[in-house]
N, C-alpha and C positions, 0 to 999 in steps of 0.2 A: 595704293602707290603714294598718293598725296598726302595721307597721315604719317606714313613713314618718313617722307621727305620732310614734312613739318617737324617731326620729332628729332630727325637729324641736324635740321638747320637750328632748332632751339637748343640742342646740346652744343653746337659749335659757336654760333653766334649770340654770345652773352654780352651784356653791357660792359665795357671797359672805359671808363671814362678817361683813365689815365693815358691809355694807348692813344685814344682819340686826341687828346690835348697835346701829346707829343708829336703827332702827325700834322698838326695846324702849322700852316706856313711852311712845311717842308718842301724840298725840291719835287718829290714825287707825289705828295699829297696823300698817299696811301701806303700800305705794307706789301712789298712784293713777295714776301714770305707766305702771308696770310692768302694772297691771291694765288700763288701756286698750290697751296693747301685747298683752296676753293676748287681749283682744277681737279685735284686728285679726288675730291668728293663727287666730281662730275657735274658741278654746278654750271661751269662754262660750256657744257655739252648739250643742255637740256633742250633746247630748241632746234638742235641741228639734226637732220634726218639721220637714221642709223648708216644708210649707204655713204654718207660723207664722215662716218666716223662719231656721229653724236648719239645720243640717247633716243632721239625721236620722240620726246614728250610734248605735250601741248603747253600752251601759255598759262594755263592754270598752274602747272608745276613751277614754271618760272616765277610767277607772281607769288607763289607761297615762299619762295625762298627771298623774294625782294622784300616782303612784308616782314620776315624775321630779321633781316639785316637793318630794315629802317627801326625795328623795336630796339635793337642793339646800338644804333647809332654809327654803324660802320662806315668809314668814308672811303671804302672799296667802291670804285665805280661799276658796280654790277650791271645795272641796267645799260649804260652806254657800251660797255666793253664786254659783257657777258649775254646780253639779250639781244641787243641790237647787231652789232657788228659780226658776232659769229653767224647770225641767221642770214644776214646779207651776204656774207662770203659764201655760204653753203648753196645759195642761189646763183652763183656767179657763173658767167660762161665757161664751157669746158675747156676752151683754149686759152684761159688766162691763168695769172699765177695765184689765183684765189684759192685752190685747193691747198697749194704748197703753204700759203699764208694762214689759212684755216687750221693746219694741222699744228702749227706753232702756237697758233692762239688757243686752241683746246687744252694744251698742256700748261698754259700759263706763262711760257717763255716770251711771247710777244703779246703786247697790250695794242689792241686796234681801237681807233675812235671814229665815229661817223662824223663828217664834216660837209655841210651843205648851207648853212644860215648865212644869210647877208647880214650887213652891219644893221640893219633894221630889226633883225630877228626873225624874218618871216618863216613860217612853217613850211610854205610851199617849196618843195624842191625845184621847181621851175624858176623860181626867183632866185636862184644861186647866182652869186657876183663872179663865179669863176668861168672862164672861157676856154675852150679847147680848140685848138687848130691842129689839122693834119699836116706833117711835114715828113714826107716820104713813109717810113715804116714807123716813125715816132708821132706821139702827141704832144703838143706844146700847150701848157696850161698857165694862164694868167689871171690874176683877181685876188679875191681875199674871202676867207670864211672866218665867222666868229662864234662864239659860245659853244666851242668845241671842249668836250670832257672825255677822258681828263687830258690836262695840258701835258702830261708826261708820257704820252703815249708813243709807242714805237713807231707806229705808222697811222695812216689816216685814210678813210674810205671818202674820198672827196668827190662831189657832184659837180659836173661842168656842163655847160651849153656847149655841144658839138655841133658841127654842121648839120648832121643827121638827127639831131635832137638830144634830148638828155643823156648823158653818159656818167658812168661811176668808174673811178680809178683809185689804185693802189698807190699811195704816196708814201716812201719809207720817211721816217724822220731826219735822216741824213741827206736826202736827196738834194743835190745842187739846184738852188733857185728857190729854196724854202726858206723862209724866215718865220720864226715862232715868238710871237709876244705872249706873255702871260698876264692875266688879269686876275686879281685875287676876289674871291667870293666870300660870302658872309660868314661861312662855316669854316673858314680857314684853307679850304681847297683853293685850286686855280682852275681857270678855264684858259684855252688857248685862242689866239687869233692868228690865223695862218694868211701869210703873204706869199703868193706864188707869183714870180717873176720869170717869164720864159723858161718854165720848168719842163725839161724834156723826158718823157716816158716811153719806154719801148710798148710795143703792141701789146704784148702779154699782160701789161699792167691795166689795160681796160676791162675791168670786172664785168661791165654789162653796158650794152649801147642801146639804142633805140630799136624797138620799142620796149624793150624789157626794163631799162632802169627806172623810168617814172613810176610804174607801178610797184617795182620792187622798193623804191624808196620810201612811197607814201605807205606801203605796208610796214615796213620797217618803223616808220615813225609812229604809226598807229600802236604797234607792238610795245614800242618804248614808252609811248605815253601812258598806256595802260599800266605798264610795269612800276613807272615813276608814281604812278598814283597809288599803287599797292604799298610801295615803300613808305609813302606818306601816311598810309593807314597803320603801318606798323609803328611809324613814329608816334603817331597820335596815341597808340595803345601805350606805349611806354610814358608819354608826358601826363596821360590821365591817370595811369597806376600812381605815378609820383605824386600827383596833386590829390588824389583820393587818400593816399598814405598820410600825406601832410594834414589834410583835414581831419583825420582820425586821432592824430598824435599832438598837435599843437593845441594848447589849451588857453583860454582867456576866459576871465570871470569865472575860473573855476571849472570850466566844462571844456570839452573839444569844441573848436571853432566849428567843425563838421555838423554840430547839433543845432547851429543857426539856420532858421530857415531860409534867409536870404541867400546864404552862401549854397544852401541846398539846391536852391532853385537854379544858380549859377551853374553848379556841378552837372545837373540833369541837363542844361541847356548845351554844354559841351559834350556830354555823352550822347545826346542825340545827334549832334554835328558828326562825331565819330561813325555812329550808326547809319546815317544818310551816306556817307562816303564810302563806307565798307559795301553797303549795298549797291552803290553805282559801280563801284570797282568789280564786284561779283557779275552784274549784269553785263558789263562790257567784255568780261573774261569770256562769258558764255556766248557772246555774239561773236568775237574773234575766233574762238575755237569751233564755231560752227561752219562745217563745210559748206553749208548753204547761204551763207550770209554774203551780202554784196559789198563792194568796196565802200560805198555810200554809207552802208549800215555800219560798218567796221569804223569809219571815220566818225560817224555821230556818236557811236558807243565810247570811241576814245575821247572824244571831246566832253561827253557828259561825265566820265570818270575824273577827268583832270579837272575841270572846271569845279566840281564838287569837292574833290580831294583838297585842291589848291586852298580854296576858300575856308574849308572846315579845318584844315592844319594851321592856317594862320590863326583863325578865330580862337581854337582850341589852345594853342601854344601862348598867345598873348593873354587870354583869360586866365590860363594856368600861372603865369607869372604873377598876375594882380592878386590871385587867390593864396598865393605863396606869401604876399607881402614883400616886405624890404628883401628878404633872402632871394626872392626870386630874380632881383636885379643884379645880384652879384655874378661875376663869371666863374667864381670859384664853386658855385651850386650847379648841379649838373644839368638842370633844366635849361640852362642856357644853351647847351649844346644841342639840344632838340630844337629850340626855338631858331638858332642859326641854320640848322640843317633844313628846316622848314622854309626859311626865306630862301634858302638856295633852291631846294627842290620844287617849290610851288611856282617859281619863275622859269625854269629850265623846261624846255619844250612846250612854252607857252604857259602864261598865268591864267587866272580863272576867267578874267575879262576877255583875253584872246580867244579862249575856248568856248566861251558863251557865244562870241561873235561868230566863231567859226560853226557852231551847232545851229545857230539860227540861219546862217547862210545855206548850209547843207539841207536843213528842213524846209527851207523856202525853195529849192531847187527840187526836192523831192515832192513837194506839193504841186509845183508847176508842171512837173513831167507826168503826174498822175491825172491832171485835167485834160 
């Protein structure tokens, strides 16, 4: 199944720098037609159980697609809106509007985006800056969320601190009381900053309350973190391909520059970084797909993958620019698209330093509980 999915993804997601450049700075940030085509291929349904209308596949299938989209440099928000949001909606309380929203999400007609991070970018859902108060049969939300992708989403899965504990709400884009500011990203896409001011929602818009919402959001974050790491690995694959091709064809002093030992050593260094990142992602996927893994193990695995992939992607892409020489610095050369995408993805959902800190803290807790 995975090999068939990989072949289908390779046939569909091919590098198209002209399309990527045309979408930079656009209002949507991605192509809705391509998004619906991805829905027709079933890619938005991969992690959703069959009982909820999905394919019921594991995270390995989702990361297979994410890797290929990274290789092609696609700007479509696959991880946020096709891995994280649908999976989260599928786990929603049966009395909520989650099933109806999920049905539209799986067809590609509705794009949903998770929103929980505060202005400091904390990964912990408990640190959300949104507060929910009960007013009769309505919830009233106030506060803000930042680093929300994609900025052009049709609705948002907003985490809020409610009287009973953490809760998750569906907030349509046109809901009164919601103001959306867009912030440009390095790759030409945009992220959203949500401002909620006395925003009233009916009870059916509460997708999950305590005690479900907290574990649900943390698992969603871990799945998204590993999928984003896989997209970075695919991005590295393409940047490395371009670099090795250049080293084989660029000639200096009558011979290909790839024959120079100093450049061979640097090429090997970045190849090793790519391999290390791929190994970390593969290990994290196995952990998250294991039914016996604990929440702490899943969090550690996700942080291991993201810290390694973020570090490796930035190192590989910057080294690739240097190995290309002057042409690597030009916007007209396609390598720059991958460098800018790496700058964005390596920071989203926590950069390498943040995940090293998170991994260390989790490892310390595990050691303390074992003694």
